[in-house]
N, C-alpha and C positions, 0 to 999 in steps of 0.2 A: 687241095689239102695243104694246110700251112706247115711250114717247117718251124721247128722250135728255135727262137732266137737264144743267142748266147749273150752274156754281159761280160765286160772287162772291168775289174776292180781297180785297175791302175790307169792313170792319165797318161804317164810317160812310159815308153818303151823300155824294157830291161835289156841289159846286155850282159852276156855271160864273158867275163873278164877274170884274169887272175893278176892281182895287182898287189904290191906291197902296200901296207897301211899301218897306222898306229891307232888302235882304238882305245880309249881311255875313259874310264867311269867317272863321271863328274863327282859322284859320291865316293869320297876317300881318294880320288885319283889314282885308280888301280888299273893297270894295263889289262885289257881284255882280248885283243886281237892283234895279229900282225898280217893277216890275209884277208883280202877283199875279193869276193868270187862273183859279184853280181852288181851291177851299177846302172842307175838311171839319173837323169837330170833332178829327179826328186829325192833319191834314196839310195840305199846300197844294202847287200847282205854281206856280213862279215862272219868268217868262219871263227867259232869259238866252242870250247866244251865248258866255259866257265858257267856253273849254276848260280842262281840267285839274282841274276840281272832281270828286273821285272819290266814287263810292258809299261811305258809311261816314263820310265828312267831316262834321264838325259846323258849322252855321251859326247865326247870330242873325237873327232876323226880327222886324221891326216892321211891323205892318200895320193898316189902318183896319178896324174892324168894320163888315160890312155893315149898312146901315139905321140905324146908330148914329152913326158919324162918329169916335167916339173911337178912340185908338190902343192896341194891346196888343203885348206882347212875348212871344216864345217862343223858346226853343232847339230846334233841329231837326237831324236827321240825313238827309243826302242818301241817298235809296233807289234813285234812277235818274236818268240824264241821257237825254233823249229828246225826242221830239216829241209835242205833245198838239194836239188839235183844239179850238180855242176859237172859238165863234161863227162856225163855218164856215172859219176860217183856221188854217193850220198854224203852231204856235209852238213854238220849241225852248226848252227849259229844264231845271229840275230839279224832281223829285218829292221832297217833303220829308215826314218823318214827325215831328211834334212828340214831343220827349222831355222837355221841361221847359216847362211852361206852369202860371201860377197856377190853382188849382182854381176860383176865382170868375171869372176870365177865360174858362176853358173852359165853364162854365156859361153865362156871358153870351154867348159865342161860339155855342154850341148853340141858345140862344133866338133869336139874330139869324138864324142859318141856317134855322130853321123857317119863316121868312117868305120865303125864297128858294126858288123852285123848283128841282128838280134838272135837269140838262141832258138833253136828248133824247139817248139813246144813239147814238153814231157808228158803231159796229161790233157785231156779233154777240157775245153772251156766249160764252165757250168752253165747250165740251162736257166734262162730267164722266164720263169713260168709265169710271172705277173704280166710281162709284156705279151706273152702268148694268149693268155686269156683276154686281156684288153683287145688284142688284134681280132680274136674270135668276135667278141661283142660288137666291135666296129663292123666287121663283115655282115654280122647277123642284122645290125641296124641299117646298113645300106641296102640289103636284099629285101627286107621285109620288116618295116618298123611296127607292124601290128601284132606279129607273132611272138609270143612270150619265149624268153630265153629258157632252156631246159634247166630243171632244178638239179642240184647236186644229188639229191636222193634218187631221182630217176635215171641218173647216169652212172650210178654206182654199179660195179661188178658184183654180182652175187655168185 
C-alpha cells in the first residue's frame, strides 16, 4: 500500500522570529508594520491589521538580521493577506516574497537563519494527490503492462 505524498509550497525554510521592522507601502509611502514574525531567505510575514494592501502590491521592508542586530533592506511583493500562527498566537498580516535584495545581504541572511531553528509545524502538510495517482499508475505499469487501469466510474463508492 502506498502512502500519500505531501508537497511543500516553499523552497526556503521558514523561521519563527520576532524582529523589529519597518514595512512601508510603495503606494503612498504609508507605514504598514513594525513587527516581523516569520522569515526565510526568500520572504517574510509581517504583522499588520491594515486592510487594503492587495496581493501583487510592492512594499519596502527594513528589518534586523537575526542574531546579528544589523539592519537590511529589501523590496518585496505581497503574496497573501491572512492569519499566521506565531508562537502559539494568531497574528494577522502580510506574506511577502523578496523581489529585490542585495546578494550579499541575502547570503548574510541565509547564514544568520542557519542558526535559528525552524518552527514546529502547526498544521498537516497538504497531500499531493497528483503524485499519488502517478505512483499508482507507475506501479501498475511495472507489474502488468497489459492490464487496463481501473476507471474512475468502477472505483467510485456508492
